[in-house]
LUMDREN-802707 format. One record per atom (N, C-alpha, C, CB): x, z, y; residue in three letters. Coordinates in steps of 0.2 Angstrom, whole numbers, padded with zeros to 4 digits, always signed. Glycine has a CB too. Example, Ala and Ser with C-alpha at 12.3 -4.5 7.8 and 13.67 -1.06 7.14 Angstrom:
BEGIN
+0066+0039-0028ALA+0062+0039-0022ALA+0066+0039-0016ALA+0057+0045-0022ALA+0064+0035-0011SER+0068+0036-0005SER+0064+0039+0000SER+0070+0029-0003SER
This chain:
BEGIN
+0052-0342+0158MET+0055-0345+0164MET+0062-0347+0162MET+0055-0340+0170MET+0064-0353+0165LYS+0071-0355+0163LYS+0074-0357+0170LYS+0071-0361+0158LYS+0080-0355+0171THR+0084-0357+0177THR+0090-0362+0175THR+0086-0351+0181THR+0092-0366+0180PHE+0098-0370+0179PHE+0102-0371+0185PHE+0096-0377+0176PHE+0108-0371+0185HIS+0112-0371+0191HIS+0118-0376+0189HIS+0115-0364+0193HIS+0120-0381+0193ALA+0125-0385+0192ALA+0128-0387+0199ALA+0124-0391+0188ALA+0134-0389+0199GLU+0137-0391+0206GLU+0143-0396+0205GLU+0140-0385+0209GLU+0144-0400+0210ARG+0150-0404+0210ARG+0153-0403+0217ARG+0147-0412+0210ARG+0159-0405+0217ILE+0163-0403+0223ILE+0165-0410+0227ILE+0169-0399+0222ILE+0164-0411+0233PHE+0166-0417+0237PHE+0169-0414+0243PHE+0159-0421+0238PHE+0174-0417+0245ARG+0178-0415+0251ARG+0179-0407+0251ARG+0174-0417+0257ARG+0180-0404+0245GLY+0181-0397+0245GLY+0175-0392+0246GLY+0186-0395+0250GLY+0169-0395+0247LYS+0163-0392+0248LYS+0158-0393+0242LYS+0159-0393+0254LYS+0154-0388+0240ASN+0149-0389+0234ASN+0143-0393+0236ASN+0147-0382+0232ASN+0141-0397+0231ILE+0134-0399+0231ILE+0131-0396+0225ILE+0134-0407+0231ILE+0126-0392+0226THR+0123-0388+0221THR+0116-0390+0220THR+0124-0381+0222THR+0114-0389+0213VAL+0107-0389+0212VAL+0105-0383+0208VAL+0105-0395+0207VAL+0099-0380+0210ASP+0097-0374+0207ASP+0089-0375+0205ASP+0097-0368+0212ASP+0088-0374+0199VAL+0081-0376+0196VAL+0078-0370+0193VAL+0082-0382+0191VAL+0072-0369+0195THR+0068-0364+0191THR+0062-0367+0188THR+0065-0358+0196THR+0062-0367+0181ALA+0056-0370+0178ALA+0052-0365+0175ALA+0059-0375+0172ALA+0045-0365+0177THR+0041-0360+0174THR+0036-0363+0170THR+0037-0356+0180THR+0031-0359+0167ASP+0026-0362+0163ASP+0021-0366+0168ASP+0022-0357+0160ASP+0021-0365+0174GLY+0017-0369+0179GLY+0020-0374+0183GLY+0013-0364+0183GLY+0026-0376+0182GLY+0030-0381+0186GLY+0037-0379+0187GLY+0026-0380+0193GLY+0040-0384+0191VAL+0047-0384+0192VAL+0049-0384+0200VAL+0051-0390+0189VAL+0053-0379+0202GLN+0056-0379+0208GLN+0063-0381+0208GLN+0054-0372+0212GLN+0065-0385+0213THR+0072-0388+0213THR+0075-0388+0220THR+0073-0395+0210THR+0081-0385+0221GLY+0084-0385+0227GLY+0091-0389+0227GLY+0086-0378+0230GLY+0092-0394+0231LEU+0098-0398+0231LEU+0101-0397+0238LEU+0097-0406+0229LEU+0107-0394+0238PHE+0110-0392+0245PHE+0117-0393+0244PHE+0108-0385+0247PHE+0121-0394+0250GLY+0128-0394+0250GLY+0131-0397+0256GLY+0130-0398+0244GLY+0138-0397+0256GLY+0142-0400+0261GLY+0144-0395+0266GLY+0138-0406+0264GLY+0145-0398+0272ASP+0147-0394+0278ASP+0141-0389+0281ASP+0150-0398+0283ASP+0135-0392+0280LYS+0130-0389+0283LYS+0124-0389+0278LYS+0128-0391+0290LYS+0123-0385+0273PRO+0117-0385+0269PRO+0111-0384+0273PRO+0118-0381+0262PRO+0106-0387+0271HIS+0100-0386+0275HIS+0094-0389+0271HIS+0100-0389+0282HIS+0088-0389+0274ILE+0082-0392+0271ILE+0081-0398+0276ILE+0076-0387+0271ILE+0082-0404+0273GLY+0081-0410+0277GLY+0075-0414+0275GLY+0087-0414+0277GLY+0073-0412+0269ALA+0067-0416+0266ALA+0064-0412+0260ALA+0068-0423+0263ALA+0058-0412+0259VAL+0054-0409+0253VAL+0050-0414+0250VAL+0050-0403+0256VAL+0050-0414+0243GLY+0046-0418+0239GLY+0041-0414+0234GLY+0050-0423+0235GLY+0035-0416+0233ILE+0031-0413+0229ILE+0028-0418+0224ILE+0025-0409+0233ILE+0028-0416+0218VAL+0024-0420+0213VAL+0018-0415+0211VAL+0028-0421+0206VAL+0012-0417+0213ASN+0006-0413+0212ASN+0004-0413+0204ASN+0000-0416+0216ASN-0001-0409+0202PRO-0003-0409+0195PRO-0005-0416+0193PRO-0008-0404+0194PRO-0008-0420+0197ALA-0010-0427+0195ALA-0004-0432+0194ALA-0015-0429+0199ALA+0002-0430+0196GLY+0008-0434+0196GLY+0009-0438+0202GLY+0007-0439+0190GLY+0005-0437+0207LYS+0006-0440+0214LYS+0012-0437+0218LYS-0001-0440+0218LYS+0016-0441+0220ILE+0022-0439+0224ILE+0021-0440+0232ILE+0028-0443+0222ILE+0023-0434+0235MET+0022-0434+0242MET+0029-0432+0245MET+0016-0430+0245MET+0032-0435+0250VAL+0039-0433+0252VAL+0038-0432+0260VAL+0044-0438+0250VAL+0041-0427+0262THR+0041-0426+0270THR+0049-0425+0271THR+0037-0419+0272THR+0051-0430+0276GLN+0058-0430+0278GLN+0058-0428+0285GLN+0061-0437+0277GLN+0062-0423+0287PHE+0062-0420+0294PHE+0066-0425+0298PHE+0065-0413+0294PHE+0064-0425+0305GLU+0067-0430+0310GLU+0075-0429+0309GLU+0065-0428+0317GLU+0078-0435+0310THR+0085-0436+0310THR+0088-0435+0303THR+0089-0431+0315THR+0085-0433+0298HIS+0087-0432+0291HIS+0086-0438+0286HIS+0084-0426+0288HIS+0090-0438+0281LYS+0090-0444+0276LYS+0089-0442+0269LYS+0096-0448+0277LYS+0087-0436+0268GLU+0087-0433+0261GLU+0080-0435+0257GLU+0087-0426+0261GLU+0076-0438+0261GLY+0069-0440+0258GLY+0070-0445+0252GLY+0065-0444+0263GLY+0075-0449+0252VAL+0077-0454+0247VAL+0078-0450+0241VAL+0082-0459+0249VAL+0082-0445+0241LEU+0084-0441+0236LEU+0078-0437+0233LEU+0090-0436+0238LEU+0074-0434+0237CYS+0068-0431+0235CYS+0063-0435+0231CYS+0064-0428+0241CYS+0062-0441+0234GLN+0058-0446+0231GLN+0061-0448+0223GLN+0058-0453+0235GLN+0067-0449+0223GLN+0070-0451+0217GLN+0070-0445+0212GLN+0078-0452+0217GLN+0071-0439+0214TRP+0071-0433+0210TRP+0064-0432+0208TRP+0074-0427+0213TRP+0059-0432+0212CYS+0052-0431+0210CYS+0050-0436+0205CYS+0047-0432+0216CYS+0052-0443+0206GLU+0050-0448+0201GLU+0053-0446+0194GLU+0053-0455+0203GLU+0059-0444+0194GLU+0062-0442+0187GLU+0059-0436+0184GLU+0069-0441+0188GLU+0057-0431+0188LEU+0054-0425+0186LEU+0047-0427+0183LEU+0053-0420+0191LEU+0043-0431+0187ALA+0037-0433+0184ALA+0037-0437+0178ALA+0033-0437+0190ALA+0042-0442+0177SER+0043-0446+0171SER+0045-0441+0165SER+0049-0451+0172SER+0048-0435+0167ALA+0050-0431+0161ALA+0044-0426+0160ALA+0056-0427+0163ALA+0039-0427+0163GLY+0033-0422+0162GLY+0033-0416+0165GLY+0032-0421+0154GLY+0038-0415+0170CYS+0039-0409+0174CYS+0034-0409+0180CYS+0046-0408+0176CYS+0028-0407+0178ILE+0023-0407+0184ILE+0019-0401+0184ILE+0018-0413+0182ILE+0017-0398+0189PRO+0019-0400+0196PRO+0027-0398+0197PRO+0015-0396+0201PRO+0030-0401+0203ALA+0037-0400+0204ALA+0038-0400+0212ALA+0041-0405+0201ALA+0042-0397+0214VAL+0044-0397+0221VAL+0052-0398+0222VAL+0042-0390+0225VAL+0054-0402+0226VAL+0061-0403+0227VAL+0063-0402+0234VAL+0063-0410+0224VAL+0067-0398+0236SER+0070-0397+0243SER+0077-0400+0243SER+0069-0390+0245SER+0079-0403+0248ALA+0086-0406+0248ALA+0089-0406+0255ALA+0086-0413+0246ALA+0095-0404+0256GLY+0098-0404+0262GLY+0106-0404+0261GLY+0096-0398+0266GLY+0109-0410+0262ILE+0116-0411+0261ILE+0119-0414+0267ILE+0118-0415+0255ILE+0124-0411+0270HIS+0127-0414+0276HIS+0134-0413+0276HIS+0124-0411+0283HIS+0138-0419+0277TYR+0145-0419+0278TYR+0147-0422+0285TYR+0149-0423+0272TYR+0150-0418+0289ASP+0152-0421+0295ASP+0156-0428+0295ASP+0156-0416+0299ASP+0153-0432+0299ASN+0157-0439+0300ASN+0157-0443+0293ASN+0163-0438+0303ASN+0153-0442+0288ALA+0153-0446+0282ALA+0152-0453+0283ALA+0148-0443+0277ALA+0157-0457+0280SER+0157-0464+0280SER+0152-0467+0275SER+0164-0467+0279SER+0150-0473+0276LYS+0145-0476+0271LYS+0148-0475+0264LYS+0144-0483+0273LYS+0154-0476+0263GLU+0157-0476+0256GLU+0157-0469+0254GLU+0165-0478+0257GLU+0158-0464+0258GLU+0157-0457+0256GLU+0150-0455+0254GLU+0160-0452+0261GLU+0145-0458+0258ILE+0138-0457+0256ILE+0136-0459+0249ILE+0133-0460+0262ILE+0139-0465+0248VAL+0138-0468+0241VAL+0141-0463+0236VAL+0141-0475+0240VAL+0147-0460+0237GLN+0150-0456+0232GLN+0145-0449+0232GLN+0157-0454+0235GLN+0143-0447+0237ILE+0138-0441+0237ILE+0132-0442+0233ILE+0136-0439+0244ILE+0129-0448+0234VAL+0123-0450+0230VAL+0125-0451+0223VAL+0120-0457+0233VAL+0131-0453+0221ARG+0133-0454+0214ARG+0133-0447+0211ARG+0140-0457+0214ARG+0136-0442+0215LEU+0137-0435+0213LEU+0130-0432+0212LEU+0141-0431+0217LEU+0125-0433+0216CYS+0118-0431+0216CYS+0115-0434+0209CYS+0114-0433+0222CYS+0116-0440+0208ASN+0114-0443+0202ASN+0116-0440+0196ASN+0115-0451+0202ASN+0123-0438+0196GLU+0126-0434+0190GLU+0122-0427+0189GLU+0133-0433+0191GLU+0121-0424+0195LEU+0117-0417+0195LEU+0110-0418+0192LEU+0117-0414+0202LEU+0107-0424+0194LEU+0100-0425+0192LEU+0100-0426+0184LEU+0097-0432+0195LEU+0105-0430+0181LYS+0105-0431+0174LYS+0107-0424+0171LYS+0111-0436+0173LYS+0111-0420+0173ASP+0112-0413+0171ASP+0106-0409+0170ASP+0118-0410+0175ASP+0102-0409+0176MET+0096-0405+0176MET+0091-0408+0171MET+0093-0406+0183MET+0090-0414+0171LEU+0085-0417+0166LEU+0087-0415+0159LEU+0084-0424+0167LEU+0094-0415+0157ASP+0096-0414+0151ASP+0095-0407+0149ASP+0104-0416+0150ASP+0094-0402+0154ASN+0094-0395+0153ASN+0087-0392+0153ASN+0098-0391+0157ASN+0082-0396+0155LEU+0075-0394+0156LEU+0072-0394+0149LEU+0071-0398+0161LEU
């Protein structure tokens, strides 16, 4: 079993990724901001099919989809991605910055799996 942890800081709060890679799959948690939570969950099944569930009023489904696609492309199947990042009153420009930081974390994760 292999674990990986990385973080970025935005507005003084962490955005973190925690990964556990086992012989039978990968579990990933992407959380951060003012109110870390579970807003969406993505699954890559053993056949490589991706399913994403996004909870009402949340927007993390896009991140779960992207991360599942990247994990599947890297051969990390099956995989589960849970995500929940919330910053109070984030502007569109700040959301773009948050997504950029998440992309950096995704690259770090893939480089370490």
